[in-house]
N, C-alpha and C positions, 0 to 999 in steps of 0.2 A: 504493500500500500504506500510505502514511502515514495517510490518513484512516481506513482500516479498522483500523489498529493503535490509533489514538486513540479511535475510537468503539466499537470492539468489536462491529460489526454483522456477523453471520454472512453476511447476504446480499451483503455487499461483497467477501467472499473468493472466490477461485477454488476449484475442487475440490482442486487441489493444495495450496493454502494450508490447507485444512481438515486434511489429513493431517499437515502440518508444525506447525500451531499449536495444535490441540486434542488433548487426551489424556484418559485415563480419569478424571482428577481435575478436569477442566474442569466448569464449571457453566453450564448454559443458562438464560437468563431469557426467558420467553415472555409478552409483554404481551397481554392480552385486553381489548378494549374493547367498544363497542356503538354502533350507529347508532340513536338514539332521541331523542324530544323532551326538551328540558331547559328548558322554559318559553319565554317570548317573547324572552329575552335571550341565550340560549346556543345554539350550533350543535348540529346533530344528532350531530356527531362529537366532542362533548365528552369522552366516556369513552375514545375512541381516543387523543386528544391527551394526556389525563391519564395513561393507562396507559403511553404511550410516554415521556412526560416523567419519570414516576416510575422507569421501568425504566432510562432513561438516567442518572438521578441515582444509582440503586443501582449500576449498572455502573461509572460514573466513580469512585464512592467506594470500591468493594470489589474491582474487577478486579485491582489489584496484589496483593491478599491472597489472593483465591480463584480467579483466572483465569476471570472471567465473560465470557460471550458472549451478546449479545442476538439473539433470533430475530425473524423478521418478525412483525408484529402481526396477531392475529386481530381483525378489525374488526367483523364481524357475529356476534352471539351470541344469547343467550336473553333477549328483552326483551318478553315478552307483556304485562306490566303497563303498557306504554306504547303498545300497538297502536291505541288510540283516536285517536292523533295522526298527522296526515299526515307522511310521511317516515320514521317508525319502521320499521326492518327487523329482523325477528326470525326466527331459526330455530325449528323445533319442538324440544321436548325431545329426541325421538329423534334428530333430525338433529344437535343439539348433542353428544349422547353419542357419536354415530358420528364426528363431526369430531374430538373429543378422542381417541377410540380410534385413528383413522387417523393423527393427528399422532404419537401414541406409537409406532405401528408404524413410521412412516417415520423417526423420530428414532433408534429402535433400529437400523434397517437402515443408515442413512447416516452416522451420527456416532459417534465413538469413546467418547463419555461417556454415562452413564446418569443423570447428575445434572440434574434439571430443577426450576427454581423458576418456577411460574406466577404472574404478577403480575396479579391480577384488578382491572380498572378499573370493573367494573359490578356493583353489589350483587346484581342479579337472577340473576347466574350462580352465586352461592354454593352453593345446594343441589345443582345438577347437577354442579358441579365437585367438591364433597365426595364425591359418589357415584362419579364417574368416576375419582377417585384410586385406588380399589381395583382397578379394571380396569387402570389404567396400571401399577400395581405387579405385579399377578398375571399379566396377559396380555402386557404389553410389557417387563416386568422393569425398569421405571424406578424410580430413587430420586427421589421426587417430593413436593412439597408446594405448597400454594397460599397466597400472601400476599395478604391483603385490606387494603390500606392505609387504605381509608375507615373500617374498623372502629376505627381508632385514635382517631377523633374523632366518629363517628356518634352522634347522640342526645344529645350533651352540651349543656348550657345550657338556658335557659328555653324556647327554641324548638328542637325537634328538627331536626337537620340531616341530612336523608335524601337529598334529590334537588334539584339546581339551586339550592341555597341559598347560604349564606355560604361554605361550604368549597369547593364546586366552582367557584363564581364567582370566589373569591379565587385559586384555582390557575390558572384561565383568564386572569385579569388579569395573573398573573405570567408565563405562558408564551405566551399568544396574545391580548393585549389588543385587537388589531384585530378579533377575532371576537366580542367582548362588546358587546352592545347595551343598555347600562344605561338608555338613553333610552326603551326600550320597556316598562320596568317602570312600574306605577302609582306615583304619588307617595306614596301612603299604603300602607305595608306591610300586607298582609292575612295575619295569622298563622294557620297551620293549628291545628286543635284538638290541643293537646299530649297530652291524655289519650287521645284516639282514636288518635293516632299510636303512643303507647306500647302501647295494647291491640292494635292491628291489625298493627303492624310490629315493634316492639321487644321484645315479650313472648316470651321464649325458651321458655315452656311451651306455646305454641300457635302454629300457623302458619295464616295466612289467605291466600286468593288475592286480595289487594288490587290495586287499580288506581290509577294516579296521576291519574285524572280524577274520583275520588270527592271530593265537596265537603267531606266531613268531614276528609279527609286533606290535600288539596292546594288551592292557588290557582293557576289557570292552569298546572297541571302541576308546580308547584314545592312541595316540602315542605322548608321552611326559610326563611331570611331573606336573600335576595341583597343587600338594601340595606346590610347590614353588611359586605359584602365589601371586601377591600383587597389589593393585590398583595403587600404585605409579609407579610400573614398567609398568603397562598398559598405564598410562598417558605418560610415557616416550616413549613407542612405537608409540603412536598416534602422539606425537610431532615430533618424528624422521621421520615418514612417511610424515607428512605435510611439513617438511623442505626439504626432498628429492624431493617432487613434484615440487618445484619451478624450478629446473633445467630441469626437464622433460617437464614442460609446456613451458618453454622458447625455448627448442629445437623443440617442436611441432610447435610453431608459426613460428620459423625460417624455418621449413620444408614446410610451406604452399606455 
C-alpha cells in the first residue's frame, strides 16, 4: 500500500481501497497519449511517456491539496496526421469518441467522484476531446475539463515548436534519455517554413487537415528544432505544467 499511497495510481489499489480512499471530492487525472512517429530520434510512445510524466508531476505537486488520483493511461488515440509513418497507431474519430464516452460511463459507475481532469499529451486529440467534453458532462454527469500542457509553449520562438522539436525532445531527455537518438538527426538543422506552419496549424481562424509529412511543414516528420533540446529545459517545462495545473484543478472543483 505504501507505493500506491505515494504514487496515487488508481490501478494499484484494490476495490476495497477505492471505497476507503476516494470520495466525492477526489479528482481523477487521466493521461492520454498517442503511438505515432516523432521523427528519427524519438520513440513512437513519446506522447504516452510525456503524458504520464506530466500527470505524475501534477499528482505529486497537488495531491495533498486536492486529493488527486491518476488513472491508467490511454495510449492509442487520434493520430491521423501521422499515419504516413510506419508504427503510427490511430483510432478513427468515431472510435475515439466512443472510447471517451465509455470511459465516462465506467468512471461514473465504478468510482465515487465525478471530478475528472484529462491531461492531453497529443495535440491531435484536441478537437475530438473538446467535442467529447459535452457528452461527458451531459451523458455521464462528469465534472470534467481537458488540460493541454503543450499549448503553454507551442508556437513560441522563431521556429514553431509543434511536433518532435525542442520541447518534446527536451522533456524526453529529462524523463527517458535512453530513448532519445540524437545521433540520428542530420547535423544541419532543417527548419520548417514558419509562415506555412502559422497558416496551416496555428491560425485559430481556420482549420486545415494537415499532415506531418508535408515538406512545407515538417522535416522528417519533425516540426520544430530538436537540436536545441536540453534536459534542463525539459524539466522546466514539466514544472511549468505542474504549476499551471493547480489553478485548473481549483476551478474544476469550484465548477462541481
